[in-house]
C-alpha positions in Angstrom: -62.3 37.3 120.9 -63.4 33.6 121.5 -66.8 32.7 120.2 -69.6 32.2 122.7 -71.2 28.7 122.7 -74.8 28.3 123.7 -76.0 24.9 124.9 -79.5 23.7 123.9 -80.8 20.6 125.7 -83.8 18.5 124.8 -86.8 20.7 124.0 -84.9 24.0 124.4 -83.7 24.1 120.7 -87.0 24.8 119.0 -87.5 28.5 119.9 -83.9 29.7 119.3 -83.6 27.7 116.1 -86.8 29.3 114.7 -85.8 32.7 116.0 -82.4 32.6 114.4 -83.7 31.2 111.1 -86.2 34.0 111.0 -83.3 36.5 111.1 -81.5 35.1 108.1 -80.6 37.7 105.4 -78.8 35.9 102.7 -78.4 32.2 103.0 -79.3 29.1 105.0 -77.7 25.6 104.7 -79.3 22.7 106.5 -78.3 19.0 106.5 -80.4 16.6 108.6 -80.4 12.8 108.9 -84.1 12.8 109.7 -86.7 15.6 109.2 -90.2 14.3 109.7 -93.3 16.5 109.0 -96.0 13.9 108.3 -97.9 14.1 111.6 -101.6 14.1 112.3 -101.4 17.6 113.6 -99.1 20.6 112.9 -95.8 20.0 114.8 -92.6 21.8 115.5 -90.8 20.4 112.4 -93.6 21.8 110.3 -92.9 25.2 111.8 -89.3 25.0 110.4 -90.7 24.3 106.9 -92.9 27.3 107.2 -90.1 29.6 108.2 -87.9 28.3 105.4 -90.7 29.2 102.9 -91.0 32.7 104.4 -87.2 33.1 103.9 -87.4 32.1 100.3 -90.1 34.6 99.7 -87.8 37.3 101.2 -85.1 36.4 98.7 -83.0 34.2 101.1 -81.2 31.2 99.5 -82.3 28.1 101.5 -80.6 24.8 100.7 -81.4 21.5 102.5 -79.9 18.0 102.2 -81.9 15.2 103.8 -80.7 11.6 104.6 -81.6 9.0 102.0 -79.6 6.0 103.0 -80.5 2.6 101.6 -80.7 0.9 105.0 -83.1 3.6 106.3 -86.3 2.9 104.2 -88.8 4.4 106.7 -86.6 7.5 107.2 -86.1 7.9 103.4 -89.8 7.9 102.9 -90.5 10.5 105.6 -87.6 12.7 104.5 -89.0 12.6 100.9 -92.4 13.8 102.3 -90.6 16.7 104.0 -88.7 17.3 100.8 -92.0 17.7 98.9 -93.2 20.2 101.5 -89.9 22.2 101.3 -89.8 22.1 97.5 -93.4 23.4 97.4 -92.1 26.4 99.4 -89.3 27.1 96.9 -86.6 25.6 99.0 -83.7 23.9 97.1 -83.8 20.3 98.3 -81.3 17.4 97.7 -81.1 13.9 99.0 -77.8 12.4 100.3 -76.3 9.4 98.5 -78.1 6.2 99.2 -74.9 4.1 99.5 -73.8 6.0 102.6 -75.6 7.2 105.7 -75.7 11.0 106.1 -76.0 11.4 109.8 -75.3 15.2 110.2 -77.6 17.6 112.0 -76.4 21.1 111.0 -77.8 24.5 110.2 -75.7 27.5 109.0 -77.2 30.9 108.7 -75.7 33.7 106.7 -72.3 32.0 106.7 -71.9 33.1 110.3 -74.3 31.4 112.8 -74.1 27.7 113.4 -76.3 25.0 115.0 -74.5 21.7 115.4 -75.6 18.7 117.5 -77.8 15.6 118.0 -81.3 17.0 117.3 -83.0 15.7 114.2 -86.0 17.8 113.1 -88.7 15.5 114.5 -91.4 16.1 117.0 -89.7 13.7 119.4 -86.3 15.4 119.1 -87.8 18.9 119.5 -90.2 18.1 122.4 -89.4 14.9 124.3 -86.0 13.2 123.6 -82.7 13.7 125.4 -80.8 15.7 122.9 -77.9 18.2 122.8 -77.0 20.9 120.3 -74.6 23.8 120.4 -74.9 27.1 118.6 -72.5 29.9 118.1 -71.7 32.9 115.9 -68.4 32.1 114.4 -67.6 32.9 110.8 -64.5 30.7 110.6 -66.4 27.6 111.9 -69.4 28.5 109.7 -67.1 28.7 106.6 -65.6 25.2 107.3 -69.1 23.7 107.8 -70.4 25.4 104.6 -67.4 23.9 102.8 -68.4 20.5 104.1 -72.0 21.2 103.2 -71.1 22.2 99.6 -69.2 18.9 99.1 -72.3 17.0 100.4 -74.5 19.1 98.2 -72.5 18.2 95.1 -72.7 14.5 95.9 -76.5 14.6 96.6 -79.4 14.1 94.2 -81.7 17.1 93.4 -85.3 16.7 94.4 -86.5 17.1 90.9 -84.4 14.0 89.8 -85.3 11.8 92.7 -87.8 9.0 92.4 -90.4 9.0 95.3 -89.8 6.1 97.6 -92.8 3.8 98.2 -95.0 4.3 101.3 -94.2 2.3 104.5 -90.7 1.4 103.3 -92.1 -1.2 100.9 -91.3 -1.7 97.2 -88.6 -3.1 95.0 -85.0 -3.8 95.8 -85.6 -6.2 98.6 -87.1 -3.7 101.0 -89.7 -5.1 103.4 -93.2 -3.9 103.8 -93.8 -2.6 107.3 -97.4 -3.3 108.4 -99.1 -0.8 110.7 -99.6 -1.7 114.4 -103.0 -1.4 116.2 -102.8 0.5 119.5 -104.3 -1.6 122.3 -107.0 -0.2 124.7 -105.8 1.5 127.8 -107.1 0.9 131.4 -106.6 3.4 134.1 -106.6 2.7 137.9 -106.4 5.5 140.5 -104.5 5.1 143.8 -107.1 6.3 146.4 -104.6 8.1 148.6 -102.1 9.6 146.2 -104.1 10.0 143.1 -101.3 8.2 141.0 -102.8 6.5 137.9 -101.7 3.1 136.8 -102.1 2.8 133.0 -102.0 -0.7 131.6 -102.4 -2.2 128.1 -101.7 -5.5 126.3 -98.2 -5.3 124.7 -98.0 -5.3 120.9 -95.9 -7.7 118.9 -92.2 -6.9 119.0 -91.8 -7.4 115.2 -91.9 -4.0 113.4 -92.5 -2.2 116.7 -90.7 1.2 117.2 -92.1 3.2 120.1 -95.0 3.8 122.5 -96.0 7.4 123.2 -98.3 8.0 126.1 -99.9 11.5 126.3 -102.0 13.2 128.9 -104.4 16.2 129.1 -106.6 17.7 131.8 -109.6 17.9 129.4 -111.1 15.4 127.1 -109.6 15.3 123.6 -106.0 14.0 123.9 -104.1 14.7 120.7 -100.5 14.3 119.5 -99.9 17.9 120.7 -101.0 17.0 124.3 -98.4 16.7 127.0 -96.0 13.8 126.4 -96.0 11.6 129.5 -93.4 9.0 128.4 -91.8 7.5 125.3 -91.0 3.7 125.5 -88.9 1.8 123.0 -89.6 -1.7 124.3 -92.6 -3.6 123.0 -93.2 -5.8 126.0 -93.9 -3.0 128.4 -97.4 -3.5 129.8 -97.9 -0.6 132.2 -96.6 2.6 133.7 -97.6 4.6 136.8 -98.3 8.3 136.4 -97.2 9.8 139.7 -97.1 13.4 138.3 -100.8 14.0 137.5 -102.4 16.8 139.4 -104.9 15.1 141.9 -107.0 18.3 141.9 -107.7 17.9 138.2 -109.1 15.2 135.9 -106.7 13.4 133.7 -107.2 12.0 130.2 -104.8 9.6 128.4 -104.2 8.0 125.0 -101.5 5.6 123.9 -99.8 5.9 120.5 -98.0 2.9 118.9 -95.5 3.6 116.1 -94.0 1.0 113.8 -90.6 1.1 112.1 -92.1 3.1 109.2 -93.1 5.8 111.7 -96.8 5.1 111.3 -98.8 5.6 114.4 -102.1 4.4 115.8 -103.8 5.7 118.9 -105.9 3.9 121.5 -109.3 5.1 122.6 -109.1 7.8 125.3 -109.5 6.9 128.9 -110.1 9.4 131.7 -110.1 9.6 135.5 -111.8 12.2 137.7 -110.1 14.6 140.1 -109.1 12.7 143.2 -110.8 15.3 145.4 -112.8 18.6 145.2 -111.6 21.2 147.8 -114.2 22.2 150.3 -113.9 25.9 151.0 -115.8 27.8 153.7 -115.7 31.6 154.1 -115.2 32.2 157.9 -115.1 36.0 158.0 -115.4 39.1 155.7 -114.1 42.6 156.4 -113.6 45.9 154.6 -110.0 47.2 154.2 -110.1 50.5 152.3 -112.0 49.8 149.0 -111.3 46.0 149.1 -113.2 43.1 150.7 -111.0 40.7 152.6 -112.3 37.1 152.9 -110.9 34.7 155.5 -111.6 31.1 154.7 -110.9 27.4 155.7 -110.2 24.6 153.2 -109.9 20.9 153.8 -107.2 20.0 151.3 -104.7 21.8 149.0 -102.4 19.3 147.3 -102.2 20.1 143.6 -103.7 23.6 143.9 -102.1 26.6 142.4 -103.7 29.0 144.8 -106.9 30.9 145.8 -108.6 34.1 144.6 -111.5 36.2 145.6 -114.6 36.7 143.5 -117.2 39.6 143.7 -120.4 40.3 141.8 -123.7 42.1 142.3 -125.7 38.8 142.1 -125.6 35.7 144.2 -124.8 33.5 141.2 -121.6 35.5 140.8 -122.3 36.0 137.1 -119.6 38.2 135.5 -117.7 38.2 138.8 -114.6 40.3 139.2 -111.5 38.4 140.4 -108.9 39.4 142.8 -105.2 38.5 142.7 -104.0 34.9 143.0 -102.8 34.0 146.5 -100.6 31.0 147.3 -102.3 27.7 148.4 -100.8 28.3 151.9 -102.8 31.5 152.4 -106.1 31.6 154.1 -107.2 35.2 153.2 -107.8 36.7 149.9 -109.2 40.1 148.8 -111.1 41.4 145.9 -112.0 45.0 144.8 -115.6 45.1 143.4 -117.0 47.7 141.1 -120.0 48.8 143.3 -121.6 51.8 144.8 -121.1 52.4 148.5 -123.9 50.9 150.5 -124.8 48.3 147.9 -124.9 44.6 148.6 -122.0 42.6 147.0 -121.8 38.8 146.8 -118.3 37.4 147.3 -116.7 33.9 147.4 -113.3 32.2 147.4 -112.2 30.1 144.4 -109.5 27.4 144.2 -107.4 27.1 141.1 -105.2 24.3 139.7 -103.0 25.0 136.7 -105.1 28.1 135.9 -108.4 26.2 136.1 -111.1 26.9 138.7 -111.7 23.6 140.5 -113.9 24.7 143.4 -115.4 27.7 145.1 -117.1 28.5 148.4 -120.7 29.4 148.8 -121.4 33.0 148.0 -121.9 35.3 151.0 -123.3 38.8 150.9 -121.4 41.9 152.1 -122.6 45.5 152.4 -119.9 47.5 150.5 -118.9 50.4 152.8 -115.9 52.6 152.1 
């Protein structure tokens, strides 16, 4: 019976890779050109290190070969940092020969399940890049790849015998020190009709530049785990337009600049307010069985995820009960309060965007009659 191939594109590899690794019973072989774990915050590649450590503690043999080519000083440094983390977890680690680039990206689990493709184990590859990897359960293919891996393993240097490369790609042997780059301040300008945000900055020097990463969040405190808006690999880019921000929510931004040694620096955060606040007016209330139905009008809905009804025994709607979420095209909602018949209940309509309440109507009182 032919093997079934599964296609993993872009950010779709992370979950199946972690899941399948977690099921390993006897052995795991991994060879990666670039496996970076030195991030300011815990990232997807760090999860793979953690799972590998869990496997070792279960008695699974885990062997990893990492790229260590002479021409890839920054990657060699980052891979060694990952090797340290893996070795601390009990994983067997070796570094590929320095005189030849090892560009493979392979994982074999229990001599049966294979991942093979373009994904490195980096945050960019697992969350943002255009990448493709295939996976399959095929013992014949797995056996051939393990044979290739064993030859690579024999040619590679054990972690315990490897000299740590100098930070930033600097040191002896003609390697060049790569200075860090300072991230320039961001400015943010909002288009008054569409809510699109133009983000501008002063370009950094092209020498030693690797990438810009621009990230966005709907609340203050943008981090490297916030939503990635764009990755740019050209130093002289000076602006982009964010046409995808939700106009019903605020937006906060930071720009990261990375040099060729994969060092990053982030700009100060900038933020813009929501383009508008929906104006909601309750136009009618009525009882239907044990629920209160609220008809309402609203002035604007772009960016909204829908509307819901609120009910409480006090006008400030403290500890309000919430009804189901209705689409932004609906103009009626209902809510089922916990109240005694004949009591006064305060109700309102709330607008939500991406799960966050962004506006609500004035509370109106209703006598709860069954």
